[in-house]
Backbone and ligand atoms as CSV (ligand in chain L), in Angstrom:
chain,resi,resn,atom,element,x,y,z
A,1,MET,N,N,-13.260,-8.329,-13.879
A,1,MET,CA,C,-11.876,-8.251,-13.548
A,1,MET,C,C,-11.514,-6.924,-12.881
A,2,LYS,N,N,-10.667,-7.031,-11.839
A,2,LYS,CA,C,-10.203,-5.835,-11.122
A,2,LYS,C,C,-8.916,-5.415,-11.707
A,3,LYS,N,N,-8.649,-4.110,-11.814
A,3,LYS,CA,C,-7.408,-3.571,-12.341
A,3,LYS,C,C,-6.901,-2.554,-11.229
A,4,ILE,N,N,-5.708,-2.786,-10.866
A,4,ILE,CA,C,-5.101,-1.994,-9.786
A,4,ILE,C,C,-3.824,-1.283,-10.171
A,5,GLY,N,N,-3.533,-0.220,-9.510
A,5,GLY,CA,C,-2.207,0.459,-9.578
A,5,GLY,C,C,-1.607,0.479,-8.205
A,6,ILE,N,N,-0.290,0.392,-8.130
A,6,ILE,CA,C,0.395,0.454,-6.859
A,6,ILE,C,C,1.282,1.650,-6.827
A,7,ILE,N,N,1.266,2.449,-5.764
A,7,ILE,CA,C,2.191,3.531,-5.521
A,7,ILE,C,C,3.095,3.220,-4.303
A,8,ILE,N,N,4.358,3.202,-4.611
A,8,ILE,CA,C,5.284,2.900,-3.462
A,8,ILE,C,C,5.990,4.152,-2.937
A,9,CYS,N,N,6.579,4.055,-1.791
A,9,CYS,CA,C,7.342,5.202,-1.245
A,9,CYS,C,C,8.667,5.270,-2.032
A,10,ALA,N,N,8.975,6.495,-2.408
A,10,ALA,CA,C,10.168,6.697,-3.251
A,10,ALA,C,C,11.457,6.351,-2.558
A,11,ARG,N,N,11.452,6.329,-1.248
A,11,ARG,CA,C,12.682,5.938,-0.543
A,11,ARG,C,C,13.042,4.482,-0.839
A,12,TYR,N,N,12.033,3.706,-1.318
A,12,TYR,CA,C,12.274,2.351,-1.598
A,12,TYR,C,C,12.075,2.082,-3.150
A,13,GLN,N,N,12.469,3.107,-3.870
A,13,GLN,CA,C,12.212,3.077,-5.331
A,13,GLN,C,C,12.946,1.930,-6.068
A,14,SER,N,N,14.041,1.440,-5.490
A,14,SER,CA,C,14.732,0.365,-6.161
A,14,SER,C,C,14.100,-1.023,-5.817
A,15,CYS,N,N,13.063,-1.004,-4.997
A,15,CYS,CA,C,12.398,-2.236,-4.633
A,15,CYS,C,C,11.924,-2.920,-5.866
A,16,GLY,N,N,12.108,-4.233,-5.948
A,16,GLY,CA,C,11.561,-5.004,-7.122
A,16,GLY,C,C,10.160,-5.397,-7.013
A,17,GLY,N,N,9.554,-5.091,-5.874
A,17,GLY,CA,C,8.137,-5.397,-5.689
A,17,GLY,C,C,7.834,-6.889,-5.378
A,18,GLY,N,N,8.855,-7.619,-4.945
A,18,GLY,CA,C,8.662,-8.977,-4.686
A,18,GLY,C,C,7.531,-9.307,-3.740
A,19,LYS,N,N,7.525,-8.605,-2.605
A,19,LYS,CA,C,6.501,-8.946,-1.606
A,19,LYS,C,C,5.078,-8.560,-2.113
A,20,CYS,N,N,5.019,-7.393,-2.838
A,20,CYS,CA,C,3.734,-6.982,-3.378
A,20,CYS,C,C,3.216,-7.983,-4.342
A,21,PHE,N,N,4.035,-8.445,-5.248
A,21,PHE,CA,C,3.540,-9.375,-6.321
A,21,PHE,C,C,3.161,-10.737,-5.660
A,22,ARG,N,N,4.007,-11.146,-4.725
A,22,ARG,CA,C,3.656,-12.394,-3.979
A,22,ARG,C,C,2.307,-12.298,-3.290
A,23,ALA,N,N,2.190,-11.160,-2.569
A,23,ALA,CA,C,0.930,-11.021,-1.806
A,23,ALA,C,C,-0.320,-10.936,-2.688
A,24,LEU,N,N,-0.139,-10.342,-3.847
A,24,LEU,CA,C,-1.238,-10.221,-4.773
A,24,LEU,C,C,-1.719,-11.578,-5.185
A,25,LYS,N,N,-0.641,-12.436,-5.503
A,25,LYS,CA,C,-0.958,-13.811,-5.880
A,25,LYS,C,C,-1.569,-14.636,-4.735
A,26,GLU,N,N,-1.125,-14.353,-3.530
A,26,GLU,CA,C,-1.637,-15.161,-2.401
A,26,GLU,C,C,-2.872,-14.475,-1.747
A,27,ARG,N,N,-3.273,-13.339,-2.254
A,27,ARG,CA,C,-4.392,-12.554,-1.664
A,27,ARG,C,C,-4.126,-12.356,-0.200
A,28,ALA,N,N,-2.921,-11.940,0.090
A,28,ALA,CA,C,-2.486,-11.672,1.481
A,28,ALA,C,C,-2.440,-10.156,1.730
A,29,GLY,N,N,-2.354,-9.769,3.020
A,29,GLY,CA,C,-2.298,-8.370,3.381
A,29,GLY,C,C,-3.548,-7.628,2.891
A,30,ALA,N,N,-3.332,-6.463,2.366
A,30,ALA,CA,C,-4.485,-5.684,1.873
A,30,ALA,C,C,-5.076,-6.310,0.653
A,31,PHE,N,N,-4.406,-7.170,0.007
A,31,PHE,CA,C,-5.043,-7.853,-1.201
A,31,PHE,C,C,-6.016,-8.920,-0.793
A,32,SER,N,N,-6.251,-9.135,0.486
A,32,SER,CA,C,-7.227,-10.046,1.011
A,32,SER,C,C,-8.647,-9.537,0.710
A,33,ILE,N,N,-8.733,-8.242,0.235
A,33,ILE,CA,C,-10.070,-7.693,-0.062
A,33,ILE,C,C,-10.573,-8.354,-1.348
A,34,TYR,N,N,-9.677,-8.975,-2.104
A,34,TYR,CA,C,-10.116,-9.610,-3.374
A,34,TYR,C,C,-10.283,-11.143,-3.164
A,35,GLU,N,N,-11.277,-11.614,-3.778
A,35,GLU,CA,C,-11.547,-13.079,-3.678
A,35,GLU,C,C,-10.463,-13.871,-4.438
A,36,PRO,N,N,-10.174,-15.055,-3.922
A,36,PRO,CA,C,-9.062,-15.832,-4.603
A,36,PRO,C,C,-9.317,-16.107,-6.109
A,37,GLU,N,N,-10.649,-16.246,-6.395
A,37,GLU,CA,C,-10.952,-16.561,-7.786
A,37,GLU,C,C,-11.144,-15.353,-8.670
A,38,GLU,N,N,-11.027,-14.176,-8.018
A,38,GLU,CA,C,-11.207,-12.922,-8.804
A,38,GLU,C,C,-9.941,-12.639,-9.546
A,39,ASP,N,N,-10.099,-12.260,-10.776
A,39,ASP,CA,C,-8.939,-11.896,-11.615
A,39,ASP,C,C,-8.539,-10.427,-11.270
A,40,VAL,N,N,-7.305,-10.261,-10.810
A,40,VAL,CA,C,-6.817,-8.928,-10.429
A,40,VAL,C,C,-5.510,-8.629,-11.244
A,41,GLN,N,N,-5.602,-7.627,-12.013
A,41,GLN,CA,C,-4.506,-7.303,-12.973
A,41,GLN,C,C,-3.810,-6.038,-12.428
A,42,LEU,N,N,-2.489,-6.076,-12.397
A,42,LEU,CA,C,-1.689,-4.884,-12.054
A,42,LEU,C,C,-1.414,-4.095,-13.357
A,43,VAL,N,N,-1.985,-2.859,-13.399
A,43,VAL,CA,C,-1.864,-2.024,-14.633
A,43,VAL,C,C,-1.005,-0.823,-14.405
A,44,GLY,N,N,-0.367,-0.683,-13.263
A,44,GLY,CA,C,0.471,0.479,-12.999
A,44,GLY,C,C,1.322,0.301,-11.754
A,45,TYR,N,N,2.558,0.760,-11.740
A,45,TYR,CA,C,3.388,0.564,-10.573
A,45,TYR,C,C,4.408,1.721,-10.618
A,46,SER,N,N,4.361,2.553,-9.637
A,46,SER,CA,C,5.207,3.730,-9.647
A,46,SER,C,C,5.519,4.130,-8.194
A,47,ASN,N,N,6.348,5.188,-8.005
A,47,ASN,CA,C,6.628,5.683,-6.684
A,47,ASN,C,C,6.079,7.113,-6.586
A,48,CYS,N,N,6.134,7.606,-5.363
A,48,CYS,CA,C,5.478,8.896,-5.095
A,48,CYS,C,C,6.301,10.078,-5.568
A,49,GLY,N,N,7.507,9.793,-6.045
A,49,GLY,CA,C,8.335,10.880,-6.580
A,49,GLY,C,C,9.299,11.508,-5.542
A,50,GLY,N,N,9.193,11.027,-4.323
A,50,GLY,CA,C,10.015,11.601,-3.187
A,50,GLY,C,C,9.304,12.642,-2.469
A,51,CYS,N,N,9.682,12.713,-1.183
A,51,CYS,CA,C,9.018,13.706,-0.276
A,51,CYS,C,C,8.942,15.077,-0.834
A,52,PRO,N,N,7.765,15.752,-0.909
A,52,PRO,CA,C,6.518,15.357,-0.290
A,52,PRO,C,C,5.496,14.644,-1.197
A,53,GLY,N,N,6.019,13.922,-2.188
A,53,GLY,CA,C,5.129,13.046,-2.930
A,53,GLY,C,C,4.486,13.704,-4.166
A,54,GLY,N,N,5.234,14.531,-4.937
A,54,GLY,CA,C,4.735,15.190,-6.093
A,54,GLY,C,C,4.098,14.332,-7.143
A,55,ASN,N,N,4.639,13.094,-7.259
A,55,ASN,CA,C,4.039,12.211,-8.355
A,55,ASN,C,C,2.607,11.700,-7.992
A,56,VAL,N,N,2.292,11.891,-6.757
A,56,VAL,CA,C,0.880,11.463,-6.413
A,56,VAL,C,C,-0.139,12.280,-7.114
A,57,GLU,N,N,0.220,13.510,-7.482
A,57,GLU,CA,C,-0.694,14.335,-8.186
A,57,GLU,C,C,-0.999,13.814,-9.550
A,58,TYR,N,N,-0.008,13.211,-10.228
A,58,TYR,CA,C,-0.117,12.886,-11.659
A,58,TYR,C,C,-0.240,11.399,-11.973
A,59,VAL,N,N,0.473,10.603,-11.229
A,59,VAL,CA,C,0.556,9.187,-11.668
A,59,VAL,C,C,-0.791,8.369,-11.640
A,60,PRO,N,N,-1.715,8.798,-10.791
A,60,PRO,CA,C,-2.992,8.033,-10.857
A,60,PRO,C,C,-3.668,8.140,-12.213
A,61,GLU,N,N,-3.470,9.266,-12.866
A,61,GLU,CA,C,-4.104,9.508,-14.147
A,61,GLU,C,C,-3.612,8.429,-15.158
A,62,GLU,N,N,-2.336,8.171,-15.176
A,62,GLU,CA,C,-1.785,7.206,-16.055
A,62,GLU,C,C,-2.356,5.797,-15.762
A,63,MET,N,N,-2.475,5.483,-14.462
A,63,MET,CA,C,-2.989,4.192,-14.058
A,63,MET,C,C,-4.472,4.072,-14.482
A,64,ILE,N,N,-5.208,5.129,-14.308
A,64,ILE,CA,C,-6.602,5.104,-14.687
A,64,ILE,C,C,-6.812,4.911,-16.187
A,65,LYS,N,N,-5.899,5.508,-16.990
A,65,LYS,CA,C,-5.945,5.355,-18.410
A,65,LYS,C,C,-5.685,3.904,-18.824
A,66,ASN,N,N,-4.993,3.203,-17.980
A,66,ASN,CA,C,-4.803,1.778,-18.178
A,66,ASN,C,C,-5.880,0.910,-17.643
A,67,GLY,N,N,-6.881,1.568,-17.072
A,67,GLY,CA,C,-8.022,0.854,-16.606
A,67,GLY,C,C,-8.140,0.615,-15.062
A,68,ALA,N,N,-7.177,1.155,-14.360
A,68,ALA,CA,C,-7.198,0.940,-12.912
A,68,ALA,C,C,-8.469,1.432,-12.256
A,69,ASP,N,N,-9.059,0.560,-11.386
A,69,ASP,CA,C,-10.247,0.990,-10.725
A,69,ASP,C,C,-10.014,1.092,-9.191
A,70,THR,N,N,-8.812,0.759,-8.732
A,70,THR,CA,C,-8.441,0.866,-7.333
A,70,THR,C,C,-6.948,1.171,-7.356
A,71,ILE,N,N,-6.508,2.021,-6.388
A,71,ILE,CA,C,-5.087,2.326,-6.208
A,71,ILE,C,C,-4.645,1.872,-4.775
A,72,HIS,N,N,-3.550,1.156,-4.771
A,72,HIS,CA,C,-3.011,0.744,-3.510
A,72,HIS,C,C,-1.745,1.494,-3.183
A,73,PHE,N,N,-1.661,1.905,-1.899
A,73,PHE,CA,C,-0.351,2.490,-1.460
A,73,PHE,C,C,0.415,1.258,-0.870
A,74,ALA,N,N,1.650,1.187,-1.193
A,74,ALA,CA,C,2.466,0.027,-0.697
A,74,ALA,C,C,2.614,0.038,0.790
A,75,THR,N,N,2.724,-1.119,1.420
A,75,THR,CA,C,2.878,-1.283,2.813
A,75,THR,C,C,4.072,-0.505,3.415
A,76,GLY,N,N,5.070,-0.295,2.556
A,76,GLY,CA,C,6.247,0.544,2.955
A,76,GLY,C,C,5.859,1.928,3.465
A,77,LEU,N,N,4.806,2.501,3.040
A,77,LEU,CA,C,4.356,3.778,3.531
A,77,LEU,C,C,3.976,3.700,5.034
A,78,VAL,N,N,3.415,2.543,5.395
A,78,VAL,CA,C,2.923,2.346,6.720
A,78,VAL,C,C,3.992,1.991,7.725
A,79,VAL,N,N,4.988,1.179,7.246
A,79,VAL,CA,C,6.050,0.725,8.139
A,79,VAL,C,C,7.396,1.123,7.690
A,80,GLY,N,N,7.554,2.273,7.036
A,80,GLY,CA,C,8.879,2.849,6.713
A,80,GLY,C,C,9.466,3.437,7.972
A,81,TYR,N,N,10.729,3.826,7.799
A,81,TYR,CA,C,11.432,4.511,8.933
A,81,TYR,C,C,11.746,5.910,8.484
A,82,PRO,N,N,10.983,6.915,8.756
A,82,PRO,CA,C,9.694,6.834,9.467
A,82,PRO,C,C,8.576,6.498,8.439
A,83,PRO,N,N,7.380,6.169,9.019
A,83,PRO,CA,C,6.289,5.972,8.074
A,83,PRO,C,C,5.993,7.315,7.351
A,84,CYS,N,N,5.286,7.196,6.232
A,84,CYS,CA,C,4.945,8.371,5.435
A,84,CYS,C,C,3.908,9.231,6.277
A,85,PRO,N,N,4.288,10.505,6.423
A,85,PRO,CA,C,3.319,11.384,7.155
A,85,PRO,C,C,2.179,11.886,6.323
A,86,TYR,N,N,2.098,11.584,5.066
A,86,TYR,CA,C,1.118,12.180,4.150
A,86,TYR,C,C,0.046,11.204,3.687
A,87,ILE,N,N,0.015,9.981,4.312
A,87,ILE,CA,C,-0.906,8.994,3.781
A,87,ILE,C,C,-2.266,9.457,3.641
A,88,ARG,N,N,-2.813,10.002,4.780
A,88,ARG,CA,C,-4.217,10.455,4.733
A,88,ARG,C,C,-4.453,11.515,3.637
A,89,GLU,N,N,-3.497,12.410,3.517
A,89,GLU,CA,C,-3.618,13.544,2.537
A,89,GLU,C,C,-3.607,12.939,1.120
A,90,PHE,N,N,-2.653,12.013,0.886
A,90,PHE,CA,C,-2.588,11.389,-0.468
A,90,PHE,C,C,-3.913,10.684,-0.820
A,91,LYS,N,N,-4.330,9.927,0.159
A,91,LYS,CA,C,-5.620,9.159,-0.074
A,91,LYS,C,C,-6.801,10.095,-0.362
A,92,GLU,N,N,-6.934,11.127,0.437
A,92,GLU,CA,C,-8.061,12.032,0.227
A,92,GLU,C,C,-7.921,12.708,-1.087
A,93,TYR,N,N,-6.707,13.147,-1.433
A,93,TYR,CA,C,-6.537,13.848,-2.663
A,93,TYR,C,C,-6.895,12.935,-3.885
A,94,ILE,N,N,-6.343,11.754,-3.943
A,94,ILE,CA,C,-6.572,10.891,-5.100
A,94,ILE,C,C,-8.067,10.521,-5.169
A,95,GLU,N,N,-8.672,10.242,-4.055
A,95,GLU,CA,C,-10.138,9.888,-4.119
A,95,GLU,C,C,-10.972,11.061,-4.520
A,96,SER,N,N,-10.560,12.255,-4.150
A,96,SER,CA,C,-11.322,13.495,-4.540
A,96,SER,C,C,-11.044,13.864,-5.934
A,97,ARG,N,N,-9.754,13.929,-6.349
A,97,ARG,CA,C,-9.377,14.395,-7.665
A,97,ARG,C,C,-9.784,13.349,-8.745
A,98,TYR,N,N,-9.574,12.080,-8.449
A,98,TYR,CA,C,-9.766,11.070,-9.548
A,98,TYR,C,C,-11.005,10.155,-9.316
A,99,ASN,N,N,-11.665,10.336,-8.223
A,99,ASN,CA,C,-12.883,9.566,-7.927
A,99,ASN,C,C,-12.609,8.045,-8.030
A,100,ILE,N,N,-11.567,7.636,-7.456
A,100,ILE,CA,C,-11.168,6.229,-7.430
A,100,ILE,C,C,-10.783,5.845,-6.012
A,101,PRO,N,N,-11.147,4.693,-5.543
A,101,PRO,CA,C,-10.831,4.267,-4.164
A,101,PRO,C,C,-9.356,3.984,-4.007
A,102,VAL,N,N,-8.857,4.377,-2.869
A,102,VAL,CA,C,-7.437,4.122,-2.474
A,102,VAL,C,C,-7.427,3.205,-1.298
A,103,VAL,N,N,-6.681,2.142,-1.411
A,103,VAL,CA,C,-6.487,1.107,-0.319
A,103,VAL,C,C,-5.083,1.320,0.235
A,104,VAL,N,N,-4.960,1.562,1.543
A,104,VAL,CA,C,-3.587,1.702,2.061
A,104,VAL,C,C,-3.087,0.332,2.428
A,105,GLY,N,N,-2.077,-0.088,1.659
A,105,GLY,CA,C,-1.404,-1.393,1.955
A,105,GLY,C,C,-1.369,-2.321,0.760
A,106,THR,N,N,-0.353,-3.128,0.738
A,106,THR,CA,C,-0.237,-4.140,-0.270
A,106,THR,C,C,0.051,-5.484,0.459
A,107,HIS,N,N,1.316,-5.835,0.557
A,107,HIS,CA,C,1.697,-7.088,1.232
A,107,HIS,C,C,1.518,-6.928,2.782
A,108,PRO,N,N,1.441,-8.097,3.441
A,108,PRO,CA,C,1.387,-8.083,4.900
A,108,PRO,C,C,2.528,-7.357,5.500
A,109,ILE,N,N,2.337,-6.776,6.645
A,109,ILE,CA,C,3.446,-6.079,7.416
A,109,ILE,C,C,4.403,-7.162,7.850
A,110,PRO,N,N,5.612,-7.152,7.432
A,110,PRO,CA,C,6.569,-8.149,7.964
A,110,PRO,C,C,6.671,-8.091,9.450
A,111,LEU,N,N,6.715,-9.263,10.084
A,111,LEU,CA,C,6.603,-9.255,11.528
A,111,LEU,C,C,7.765,-8.453,12.161
A,112,LYS,N,N,8.963,-8.577,11.586
A,112,LYS,CA,C,10.113,-7.857,12.230
A,112,LYS,C,C,9.866,-6.302,12.189
A,113,TYR,N,N,9.191,-5.823,11.140
A,113,TYR,CA,C,8.935,-4.378,11.130
A,113,TYR,C,C,7.814,-4.038,12.046
A,114,TYR,N,N,6.804,-4.932,12.131
A,114,TYR,CA,C,5.681,-4.733,13.039
A,114,TYR,C,C,6.154,-4.606,14.474
A,115,THR,N,N,7.042,-5.595,14.823
A,115,THR,CA,C,7.553,-5.612,16.201
A,115,THR,C,C,8.283,-4.363,16.577
A,116,GLU,N,N,9.116,-3.837,15.609
A,116,GLU,CA,C,9.882,-2.655,15.911
A,116,GLU,C,C,8.995,-1.409,15.967
A,117,HIS,N,N,7.997,-1.326,15.055
A,117,HIS,CA,C,7.124,-0.164,15.009
A,117,HIS,C,C,6.230,-0.125,16.240
A,118,GLU,N,N,5.877,-1.267,16.771
A,118,GLU,CA,C,5.007,-1.270,17.988
A,118,GLU,C,C,5.665,-0.632,19.150
A,119,LYS,N,N,7.000,-0.500,19.158
A,119,LYS,CA,C,7.717,0.072,20.237
A,119,LYS,C,C,7.804,1.610,20.086
A,120,LEU,N,N,7.420,2.125,18.868
A,120,LEU,CA,C,7.605,3.594,18.648
A,120,LEU,C,C,6.286,4.334,19.008
A,121,SER,N,N,6.502,5.269,19.839
A,121,SER,CA,C,5.300,6.040,20.369
A,121,SER,C,C,4.606,6.761,19.203
A,122,TYR,N,N,5.435,7.292,18.246
A,122,TYR,CA,C,4.808,8.085,17.208
A,122,TYR,C,C,3.983,7.196,16.218
A,123,TRP,N,N,4.363,5.913,16.111
A,123,TRP,CA,C,3.646,5.036,15.237
A,123,TRP,C,C,2.220,4.785,15.793
A,124,GLY,N,N,2.164,4.640,17.061
A,124,GLY,CA,C,0.858,4.453,17.759
A,124,GLY,C,C,-0.027,5.646,17.561
A,125,LYS,N,N,0.575,6.835,17.592
A,125,LYS,CA,C,-0.205,8.066,17.425
A,125,LYS,C,C,-0.693,8.251,15.999
A,126,MET,N,N,-0.065,7.607,15.056
A,126,MET,CA,C,-0.451,7.749,13.680
A,126,MET,C,C,-1.785,6.951,13.350
A,127,ASP,N,N,-2.109,6.065,14.317
A,127,ASP,CA,C,-3.400,5.344,14.199
A,127,ASP,C,C,-3.513,4.538,12.875
A,128,MET,N,N,-2.442,3.769,12.594
A,128,MET,CA,C,-2.381,3.080,11.372
A,128,MET,C,C,-3.489,2.047,11.181
A,129,GLN,N,N,-3.978,1.540,12.323
A,129,GLN,CA,C,-5.053,0.537,12.214
A,129,GLN,C,C,-6.297,1.164,11.574
A,130,ASP,N,N,-6.446,2.444,11.774
A,130,ASP,CA,C,-7.589,3.200,11.223
A,130,ASP,C,C,-7.308,3.467,9.740
A,131,ILE,N,N,-6.049,3.767,9.442
A,131,ILE,CA,C,-5.650,4.161,8.029
A,131,ILE,C,C,-5.675,2.925,7.145
A,132,ALA,N,N,-5.143,1.787,7.682
A,132,ALA,CA,C,-4.830,0.579,6.888
A,132,ALA,C,C,-5.422,-0.663,7.614
A,133,PRO,N,N,-6.728,-0.664,7.813
A,133,PRO,CA,C,-7.279,-1.833,8.591
A,133,PRO,C,C,-7.029,-3.218,8.034
A,134,GLU,N,N,-6.927,-3.275,6.681
A,134,GLU,CA,C,-6.713,-4.594,6.034
A,134,GLU,C,C,-5.341,-5.173,6.482
A,135,LEU,N,N,-4.396,-4.347,6.787
A,135,LEU,CA,C,-3.053,-4.848,7.087
A,135,LEU,C,C,-2.973,-5.427,8.538
A,136,PHE,N,N,-4.036,-5.145,9.292
A,136,PHE,CA,C,-3.965,-5.587,10.688
A,136,PHE,C,C,-4.820,-6.826,10.940
A,137,ARG,N,N,-5.218,-7.445,9.809
A,137,ARG,CA,C,-5.980,-8.706,9.894
A,137,ARG,C,C,-5.091,-9.950,9.868
A,138,ASP,N,N,-3.854,-9.722,9.343
A,138,ASP,CA,C,-2.963,-10.922,9.241
A,138,ASP,C,C,-2.490,-11.406,10.589
A,139,ASP,N,N,-2.410,-12.739,10.749
A,139,ASP,CA,C,-1.879,-13.260,12.022
A,139,ASP,C,C,-0.369,-13.247,11.965
A,140,GLU,N,N,0.225,-13.551,13.103
A,140,GLU,CA,C,1.701,-13.443,13.227
A,140,GLU,C,C,2.425,-14.403,12.249
A,141,ALA,N,N,1.836,-15.505,12.007
A,141,ALA,CA,C,2.480,-16.495,11.047
A,141,ALA,C,C,2.512,-15.907,9.677
A,142,LYS,N,N,1.479,-15.251,9.261
A,142,LYS,CA,C,1.439,-14.644,7.955
A,142,LYS,C,C,2.422,-13.525,7.857
A,143,MET,N,N,2.475,-12.728,8.946
A,143,MET,CA,C,3.481,-11.603,8.959
A,143,MET,C,C,4.901,-12.096,8.955
A,144,LYS,N,N,5.092,-13.163,9.713
A,144,LYS,CA,C,6.478,-13.814,9.728
A,144,LYS,C,C,6.848,-14.312,8.367
A,145,ALA,N,N,5.954,-14.817,7.633
A,145,ALA,CA,C,6.230,-15.320,6.284
A,145,ALA,C,C,6.654,-14.273,5.341
A,146,TYR,N,N,6.407,-12.968,5.696
A,146,TYR,CA,C,6.787,-11.826,4.827
A,146,TYR,C,C,8.022,-11.110,5.437
A,147,ASP,N,N,8.733,-11.673,6.412
A,147,ASP,CA,C,9.947,-11.121,6.988
A,147,ASP,C,C,11.047,-11.058,5.927
L,1,SF4,S1,S,7.650,9.217,3.096
L,1,SF4,FE1,FE,5.776,9.559,1.859
L,1,SF4,S2,S,6.216,11.445,0.658
L,1,SF4,FE2,FE,8.164,10.691,1.456
L,1,SF4,S3,S,9.037,9.418,-0.129
L,1,SF4,FE3,FE,7.852,8.056,1.186
L,1,SF4,S4,S,5.776,7.936,0.345
L,1,SF4,FE4,FE,6.827,9.690,-0.637
């Protein structure tokens, strides 16, 4: 069984997690790395604590105590307005400090966000396809389903 924790962007801290939970069930977006028949349990869900993300230092420990073996950053970090500028640093820190893999992304990128971000020069420069390759495997129909 896989056990995962999710860290969301604090700007969306009131989010109920609907898209993330749905995508986990559907093995969509970054959750496509798990086989449909694989049991994946969510053992932690929190936010970064607000810019510049102080909670990232501590919250993985709590998730790991609950058995987490992978941490996901929510898709909102990738397609927020603006996207989180610290994704690479957060990922490197958690993987170095806690020796646990970090996957950037949860649910598929909603098509309406993808379309808008594609127009933004700075988004292109952030090289999100390199940071979150799993999120760029969804086709338009799947992204549209998460609008
Ligand atoms: S942009 Fe990054 S550091 Fe700022 S609140 Fe969102 S996830 Fe946290």
